[in-house]
C-alpha positions in Angstrom: 0.0 0.0 0.0 2.9 2.4 0.7 4.2 1.9 -2.8 0.8 2.6 -4.3 0.4 5.8 -2.3 3.8 7.1 -3.0 4.2 6.2 -6.7 0.7 6.4 -8.0 -1.9 8.1 -5.9 0.0 11.1 -4.5 1.5 12.1 -8.0 -2.0 11.7 -9.6 -3.6 13.9 -6.9 -1.3 16.9 -7.4 -3.1 18.5 -10.3 -6.7 17.8 -8.9 -5.5 19.3 -5.6 -4.1 22.5 -7.3 -7.3 22.7 -9.4 -9.5 22.5 -6.3 -7.5 25.1 -4.4 -8.0 27.5 -7.4 -11.7 26.8 -7.7 -12.3 27.1 -3.9 -10.2 30.2 -3.5 -7.8 28.4 -1.2 -10.6 26.5 0.6 -12.7 29.6 1.2 -15.7 28.4 -0.8 -17.0 25.0 -1.8 -17.3 25.0 -5.6 -19.8 22.9 -7.7 -18.5 19.6 -8.8 -18.3 19.0 -12.6 -19.3 15.4 -13.4 -16.5 13.8 -15.5 -17.4 11.2 -18.1 -15.4 8.2 -19.2 -15.4 7.5 -22.9 -13.5 4.2 -22.7 -15.1 0.9 -22.1 -14.4 0.7 -18.3 -15.9 -1.6 -15.8 -17.9 0.5 -13.3 -18.5 -0.3 -9.7 -20.3 1.4 -6.9 -18.5 2.4 -3.7 -20.1 3.9 -0.6 -17.8 6.3 1.3 -18.4 8.0 4.6 -17.5 11.7 4.4 -16.2 13.5 7.5 -17.1 17.2 7.6 -17.5 19.9 10.1 -21.2 19.3 10.1 -21.0 15.6 10.8 -20.9 12.4 8.6 -22.3 12.0 5.1 -22.7 8.7 3.3 -21.9 9.2 -0.3 -22.0 6.8 -3.2 -19.4 6.9 -6.0 -19.4 5.4 -9.4 -15.7 4.5 -10.0 -13.7 3.0 -12.9 -10.1 2.8 -14.0 -10.2 6.4 -15.4 -12.2 8.0 -12.6 -10.7 6.6 -9.4 -12.2 7.1 -6.0 -9.3 9.2 -4.8 -9.5 11.5 -7.8 -13.3 12.0 -7.5 -13.1 12.6 -3.8 -10.3 15.2 -4.3 -12.4 17.0 -6.8 -15.0 17.4 -4.1 -12.5 18.5 -1.5 -12.1 15.3 0.4 -9.0 13.1 1.0 -9.4 9.3 1.1 -8.2 6.9 3.8 -7.1 4.3 1.3 -5.6 4.5 -2.2 -8.1 2.2 -4.1 -11.4 1.6 -2.3 -11.6 3.9 0.7 -14.5 3.6 3.1 -13.8 7.0 4.8 -12.8 10.4 3.4 -12.1 13.5 5.4 -12.8 17.1 4.4 -9.5 18.9 3.5 -10.5 21.8 5.7 -10.8 19.4 8.7 -7.4 17.9 7.9 -5.9 21.4 7.6 -7.3 22.4 11.0 -5.9 19.3 12.6 -2.5 19.9 11.0 -2.4 23.5 12.3 -3.5 22.3 15.7 -0.8 19.7 15.9 1.8 22.3 15.1 0.8 24.1 18.3 0.1 21.1 20.4 1.6 17.7 20.9 0.3 15.5 18.0 -2.4 13.2 19.4 -4.6 11.6 16.7 -6.0 9.1 19.2 -7.2 11.8 21.5 -8.6 13.9 18.7 -10.5 11.0 17.2 -11.9 10.0 20.6 -13.2 13.5 21.2 -14.6 13.6 17.6 -16.4 10.3 18.1 -18.0 11.5 21.3 -19.2 14.6 19.4 -20.7 12.4 16.7 -22.4 10.2 19.2 -24.0 13.4 20.7 -25.2 14.5 17.3 -26.8 11.1 16.7 -24.3 9.6 14.3 -23.1 6.0 14.8 -19.7 4.8 13.9 -19.1 1.1 13.4 -17.1 -0.2 16.4 -15.4 -2.8 14.2 -14.0 -0.3 11.7 -13.7 2.7 14.1 -12.5 6.1 12.9 -9.0 6.5 14.4 -7.0 4.2 12.1 -8.7 5.5 8.9 -8.5 9.1 10.0 -4.8 8.7 10.9 -4.1 7.2 7.5 -5.9 10.0 5.7 -4.1 12.7 7.8 -0.7 11.1 7.2 -1.0 11.0 3.4 -2.6 14.4 3.3 0.6 15.8 4.9 2.6 13.9 2.3 0.5 15.5 -0.4 1.2 19.0 1.0 4.9 18.3 1.0 4.8 16.9 -2.5 2.9 19.9 -3.8 5.4 22.3 -2.2 8.3 20.4 -3.8 6.5 20.4 -7.2 6.2 24.2 -7.0 9.8 24.7 -5.9 11.0 22.5 -8.8 9.0 24.5 -11.3 10.4 27.8 -9.9 13.9 26.4 -10.0 13.6 25.4 -13.7 12.3 28.9 -14.5 15.3 30.7 -12.9 18.5 31.5 -14.7 21.4 29.0 -14.8 23.6 31.3 -12.7 21.7 32.2 -9.4 21.6 35.8 -8.4 20.4 35.2 -4.9 20.4 32.4 -2.4 18.0 29.5 -3.1 14.4 29.5 -2.1 15.2 26.7 0.4 17.7 28.9 2.3 15.4 31.9 2.2 12.6 29.9 3.8 15.0 28.4 6.4 16.2 31.9 7.5 14.9 35.0 5.8 17.2 37.2 8.0 20.3 35.5 6.6 19.3 34.9 3.0 16.1 36.8 2.3 17.6 40.2 1.6 18.1 41.5 -1.9 20.8 44.2 -1.2 23.7 42.1 0.2 25.9 43.1 -2.8 25.2 46.8 -2.2 26.0 46.4 1.5 29.2 44.7 0.8 30.3 47.5 -1.6 29.6 50.3 0.9 30.9 48.6 4.0 34.4 47.1 3.6 34.2 45.6 7.1 31.5 43.2 6.0 33.7 40.6 4.3 31.1 37.8 4.6 27.5 37.8 3.5 26.3 35.0 5.9 27.7 33.1 8.9 27.2 29.5 9.8 28.4 26.9 12.3 29.1 23.2 12.2 29.4 20.6 15.0 28.7 16.9 15.7 26.8 15.2 18.5 27.5 11.6 19.4 24.6 11.3 21.8 22.0 11.0 19.1 22.5 7.3 18.1 20.4 4.6 16.5 20.7 0.9 17.3 21.2 -1.9 14.8 18.1 -3.6 15.9 15.7 -1.3 14.1 15.5 -1.3 10.3 14.7 1.8 8.3 11.1 2.5 7.5 10.1 3.1 3.9 11.2 6.5 2.7 8.2 8.8 2.2 8.5 11.7 -0.1 8.8 14.1 2.8 11.0 17.2 3.0 14.0 16.4 5.3 16.9 18.4 6.7 19.0 15.2 6.5 21.2 14.8 3.4 21.0 11.4 1.7 23.5 8.7 2.6 24.5 8.5 -1.1 25.6 12.2 -1.1 27.8 11.6 2.0 29.3 8.5 0.4 30.1 10.3 -2.7 32.0 13.0 -0.7 33.8 10.2 1.3 34.9 8.6 -2.0 36.1 11.9 -3.3 38.1 12.6 -0.1 39.8 9.2 -0.3 40.7 9.7 -4.0 42.2 13.1 -3.4 44.2 11.9 -0.4 45.5 8.9 -2.3 46.5 11.0 -5.3 48.3 13.6 -3.2 50.0 10.9 -1.1 51.4 9.3 -4.3 52.7 12.6 -5.6 54.3 13.4 -2.2 56.0 10.0 -2.1 57.5 10.4 -5.6 58.8 13.9 -4.7 60.5 12.7 -1.6 62.2 9.8 -3.5 63.6 12.2 -6.1 64.9 14.6 -3.4 66.6 11.7 -1.5 67.2 11.7 2.3 67.1 15.1 3.8 67.7 16.6 7.2 64.8 17.6 9.4 63.7 21.2 8.5 62.8 23.9 10.9 59.3 24.7 11.8 57.5 26.5 8.9 54.2 27.2 7.3 52.2 24.9 5.1 50.7 26.1 1.9 47.7 28.3 2.5 48.1 28.4 6.3 48.8 31.5 8.4 50.0 29.6 11.5 53.1 27.3 11.9 53.0 23.6 11.5 54.0 23.0 15.1 50.9 25.0 16.2 48.6 22.9 14.0 50.0 19.8 15.5 49.5 21.1 19.0 45.8 21.9 18.2 45.3 18.5 16.7 46.5 16.8 19.8 44.3 18.9 22.0 41.0 17.9 20.4 39.4 14.5 20.2 37.3 15.7 17.3 40.5 16.2 15.2 41.4 12.5 15.5 39.3 10.8 12.8 40.4 7.3 13.9 39.2 7.7 17.5 36.0 5.8 18.1 33.3 7.8 19.9 30.6 5.1 19.6 30.6 1.4 19.1 29.8 0.2 15.6 28.9 -3.2 17.1 25.7 -1.9 18.7 24.8 1.3 16.6 24.2 1.8 12.9 24.2 5.6 13.2 26.9 6.9 15.6 25.8 10.5 15.7 24.6 13.6 13.9 26.4 16.5 12.3 24.5 19.8 11.8 25.0 23.0 9.8 23.2 26.0 11.4 22.9 29.6 10.3 23.8 32.7 12.4 20.3 32.7 14.0 20.5 29.0 15.1 18.2 27.8 12.3 19.0 24.3 11.1 20.0 24.2 7.4 21.1 20.6 7.0 21.9 17.5 9.0 23.9 14.3 8.2 23.9 10.9 9.9 27.3 9.8 11.0 27.8 6.1 10.3 31.5 5.9 11.2 32.9 5.8 14.7 35.0 8.9 14.5 34.3 12.5 13.4 35.6 12.2 9.9 36.0 15.3 7.8 33.9 14.2 4.8 30.7 14.8 6.8 31.6 18.5 7.3 32.8 18.7 3.7 29.4 17.3 2.4 27.5 19.9 4.4 29.7 22.7 3.1 29.4 21.5 -0.5 25.6 21.4 -0.1 25.6 24.9 1.4 27.5 26.5 -1.5 25.3 24.8 -4.1 22.4 26.9 -2.8 24.4 30.2 -2.9 25.3 32.6 -5.8 28.9 32.3 -7.1 30.0 35.6 -5.5 28.4 34.9 -2.1 30.9 34.8 0.8 30.4 32.9 4.1 32.0 32.7 7.4 32.0 29.2 9.0 32.7 28.5 12.7 33.8 25.0 13.7 35.6 23.7 16.8 38.5 22.3 14.7 38.4 24.7 11.8 42.1 25.1 11.7 42.4 21.3 11.0 39.7 21.4 8.4 41.3 24.3 6.5 44.7 22.5 6.8 43.2 19.4 5.1 41.5 21.5 2.4 44.8 23.2 1.5 46.9 20.0 1.8 44.6 17.6 -0.1 42.7 20.0 -2.3 39.2 19.7 -0.8 36.6 22.3 -1.9 39.2 24.3 -3.8 36.5 25.9 -6.0 34.7 27.5 -3.0 37.6 27.8 -0.6 38.3 31.5 -1.5 34.7 32.4 -0.6 35.0 30.8 2.9 36.3 32.7 5.9 37.4 30.4 8.7 36.8 30.7 12.4 36.7 28.7 15.6 33.7 28.3 17.8 34.3 30.6 20.8 33.9 28.1 23.6 36.3 25.7 21.9 38.8 28.4 21.0 40.5 28.3 24.4 41.6 24.7 23.7 43.7 25.9 20.7 47.2 27.2 20.7 47.6 30.9 21.2 48.8 31.7 17.6 45.7 29.8 16.4 43.4 31.8 18.6 44.9 35.1 17.2 44.0 34.1 13.7 40.8 32.2 14.1 39.1 33.4 17.3 35.8 35.0 16.3 36.3 38.0 18.6 39.6 38.8 16.9 38.1 38.6 13.4 36.2 41.8 12.5 33.8 40.0 10.1 32.2 37.7 12.7 30.9 40.4 15.0 29.3 38.9 18.1 28.7 35.4 16.6 30.0 32.7 18.9 29.5 29.7 16.6 27.9 27.7 19.4 24.4 27.4 17.8 24.9 23.7 17.4 25.5 23.3 21.1 22.2 25.1 21.8 20.5 22.9 19.3 21.8 19.7 20.9 20.6 20.9 24.2 17.1 21.6 22.8 16.7 18.1 21.3 18.3 16.1 24.1 14.9 14.8 25.3 14.8 12.9 22.0 17.9 10.8 22.9 16.3 7.9 24.8 13.2 7.5 22.7 15.0 7.7 19.3 17.7 5.3 20.4 15.0 2.7 21.3 12.5 3.4 18.5 15.1 3.9 15.8 
């Protein structure tokens, strides 16, 4: 049934849903239903459906065939079915929209809502079959109605994306919806030209949390077509493969160069390419932070399939993207995947400032191995302010956000506040998967 909903019914209902919204003036009125005729030689059958409205229950009979399905006819009347083929219950879209808005402001409780609604129907003289009930059917209709809303939003966004120019002149619609303050303005180029201090157009922060785990015992549910902050596992794996390939290529080149030069004496401390602090300082910072050690296990792969979560947040602590961390250590390809996704949604001349607790190590890897070289000049590096004190003093002088004029009062600890906000989810998600 999930495949039929996802691959057939929901895509088929997009156009009837848009058509009904236009005729009803965004659900303000209830338009007349135009009877549709079927010219082909279809086998008709009768189907009785119980319609849930604000006024009560209505028993309605449909004449359905292969061309005029029950879901399509119900949508043309402003109702959403509880099943893809032969529904016995359909709910008014206005009722579903009210429940959706209510559950945004209250803890979602379909069982409580259906029990209260059943008591109301009993008082009005309606009788609901005890065998069929209303909760399971209503919950199914509500769930797939939410999927329809998300699919319709994605359909509109894709249409707008195809109509835009190839070279974006402003941040993507996704970023503007996530944080209008960071990405919704139209005059960021003008601000940059008049204020030389504003070297970055937006600020973000990255961090990982290894308390949000998922056990091996729970398989993944089928992927609904829902909008998610989580990047796909395939996208992360592609970045991991690219990182391994670049490191392998650069290692071979470095080995050949050393062989040609022959044995050499140990050189004095110096500066690596693209770095503003000495190599000895970078080594000291690397030893100070567990996060800088990619091989250190922070969770057991024997018991957990997802070891943690890494997040990219904007300056106002709004979540932009998340990735599931499936390796034991805090490997760099997770952060690189988030940064790559970030720049794909930005104009080619948009500059960002990124705060990360081991930012010096990440920039060192980018310069050494050639990661993100196409967007590296548009990225200003900084260290999260609470983690800066664990770095060497020369590193703090260069990357401390209070010593960089373009970071203002940003502390880069939005991820820590986000982890604190969602910590009640740790026990339930670890058990439920």
